[in-house]
N, C-alpha and C positions, 0 to 999 in steps of 0.2 A: 847500238843494241840490235842483235840479230832478230830477224823475223823468220819464223818457220811456218811452212805450209806442207801439210800432209793430206793427200786425198785418201781417206780411210776406205773408200770404195765408191765406184760409180758405174752404173749400168741401169738397165731396165727394171732390175729387181731391188735396187736400193742405192741411195746417194748420201754421202756425208763427207765433209772436209773439216780438218782441224787446223786452226791458225793460232799462232802464239807470238806475242811480243811482250817481253818483260813479264809482268804479273797478269797480263790479260790473255785469257784462253777462251777461244770461241769455237763453237761448232756452226758450220753453215750447212743446214739441213741435217736431219737425223732419221734417214730412211732405212735403217736396219733395226732389228730387235734390240731391246735394251741390253741383252746379254752380248750380242755381237758388238754393239758400240763399246761396251765396257771392255771386251776382249781386245778390240782393235786399239783403243786408247792405252790399254795396259802394255801393248807392244811398244809404245812410246814412253812408257814410264809415267803415264798420266791416268787420272781417275775422273769420272763424271762429277764427283762432289767438288772438284776444284775448278770447274768451268765458270767463267764469268757470265756467259750468255749463250743462247742458241738463236741463230738467225734463220728464219724460214722463208724460202722463196715462194712456195705455194703449197696447197693442201693435199696434193696427190700422195697416195700411200707410200710410194717409193722415196718420198722426201720427209715423211713424218711418222713412219711406222714405230720408231722407238721413243716418240715424244713423251708419251704417258710414263713409260718406265724411267726415263732419264729426268724429265722436268719435274715430275711430281715427287719422286723419291729424293732427288738431290736439291729440290727447290731452286731451280735455275731460271732466271728471267728469260722470257721468250719474246723476241722482236719479230713482229709481222704486221701486216696492215689489217684493217678491220674486217674486210671481206674474207681474208684468209682465216682470221681468228674465228669468225662465225662458222665457217665450214669445218674447222677443227672441232669446235664445240658440238656440232651436229653429231659427230661420231664419238664424242667424249662428253656426253651430257653431264652437267653437274660438276665438271672439273673446275677446281679453284686454283688455277695456275697464275703465275705472275706474268701476265701479258703486258708488253710495252709496245704500244701501237705507233706506227708511223704512216704517213701518207705516201703512196707510191710516187716516186719521183723526188721525195724528200730525203733529207739526210739526218743523221744523229750520231752521237758519240757513244762509244762503249770502251771504257778503260783507255788504253793507248791508241785505239783505232777511231778514225773518222770514217763513217760508213755512208756511202751514197747508194740509194736505191734507184732503179729505173724500170719502167714498164717493159714487158716483153710480150710478144704475140704467142700465146699458148692457150689451150682449152681448159683453163682453170679460172677461178673467179676474178682474181686480180694479181696475176703472177708478176714477179719482179726478178731482176738480176741485181747483183751487188758489185760495188767497187770498194775495197777496204784500203785505207791509206794510213800509214804510220811510218815514222822515221825515214821519210824521204822515199819510200817505196809504195807501190800500189798493186793490188791483186784483184783481178776481175773474175766474176762468176756468171756464166750464161749457159745453163745446162739444159733448158727446155724451151725451145722456140721454133716456130714453124718457118719463119723467115727472118732475115736480119734487117731491121728498120734503120733509118737514118739516126734515130735516137740511140739505138744500140751501138752503132758504129762510133758515134760521138763519145759515148760513155766508156767504151772499151779502148779507144785510142790512147796511147801513151801509158797503158798499164805495163808493169814490169813482169808480171806473171799472170797467166790467163788460163782458167778452166773453161773450156768451150765444148759444147755438144758436137759430137760427130756420130750421130745415132745409127744411120743405116746406109747400106749400099743400095741404090735404087733398084738394080736388077735383082738382087737377092730378096728385097722386099716384095717386088712384083711377083716373083716366082715362089714365094714362101707358101707352102701348103697349110701351115698352121694358122694363118690369119685370113679371116673373111675379107671380102673386097671392101666392105664398109670400114673396117679397121685400117686397111691399107690406105683408103682415101683420107681417113682422119690423120694418119701419120704423115702423108704427103701434102696435106693441106697447109695453108699459110698460118694455121694455129696448131700445127702438129710438131714435127721434129726435123732437125737439120740433117741432111745427108752428108756423106763425106765430102762431096764436091761443094756443097753449099758452105760447109765449114771452111774449106780451103778458099772459097771466094771471099768469105768474111775476113780471113787473115790478110788476103791480098789488099783489101780495102783499108785495113787499119795498120799495116806494117810500118813500124818506125824502128829506129835503133834502140828505143826504150824497151821493147819486148825482149825478154831474155829467156823466159820459161813458158812453154805452151804444153798444157796437158789436155788431151782429148778425152772427153767423158761421155757418160750416158750411152755407151755402145749397146745396141740391141744384141741379145743373146742369139737370136735366130737369123737376123737379117743383116749382120755385119760380121767382120772378122778383124781382130786387132791388127793383123798384118795389112789388111786392105786400108783401114783408116790411116795407119802409119805411112803406107806407101803414097797414098793420095796427098797427104799433107807434106810429106818429105819432098815429093816432087814439086809441089807448089813453092815450098820454102827455097828449094834450089833455083827455081825460076826467078824468085824474088831476090836472089843473092843474099839470103838471110841465114848465112852460116852461123851467125851469132846466137840463134835461137836454139835452146835445148828442148827437144821434143820428146814427150813420153805419152803413153796410152794407159789410161786408168783401167784397173781390173775391178770386176765385180766382187771378187773373192778375197783379195788381199790388199792391204794398204800399199800405196806407191812409196818409193823412197822419199824421205823428207827433203824438201828443198830449203836451203838456207838463203834467204834473200838479203 
């Protein structure tokens, strides 16, 4: 049974991915408006009403902006941990949504998928990454993390497809006139975001023959360029003799081509 992965969009202004296997249809984060989510799903011939569940990594707005519009109107179960739920409810008081809670580091099943969560270092309440497994394949998501821990490396190793943050070019960030120094420090901190080079270092640590698809996500609009992220990672893959890895860079504005796993 084919497993499909489509990055609906990823960047500093919004993040959402669609994963499908059989009758199970999942969103990982919902960081665009409800209208945008609906439009991007429609490009795949899908609608929110047929989603099985929404998985949330953390409460920042670029990961939950469309949650109210999608979860409430379509009555979709929301999988997140308790700290994330509490933060979501602070900005959506009185919401009567179908939360399904897990403990960070724990696993759960959703339809055809077995989901593993793992803690990541980011400036949110209890942020997590995910590894989704089904039909002999695995998909990893790690899109907001200030540094790559040993736990992250362990969880991402042997995934077949990986969505990994490649947020900024360090020089562009340091020189960016739009960001105050305090924000630059936050981004560069161990609970901020991965640079292009840090993402490449992560791949060097986890590279095996199992990894077939790598998508670079969460690129900064002002402090990165798709061609920079692509070049840094492509050079590292070449050094690793990893010609078997298909590399793509996610766009903020349009979905990536669907991957058949």
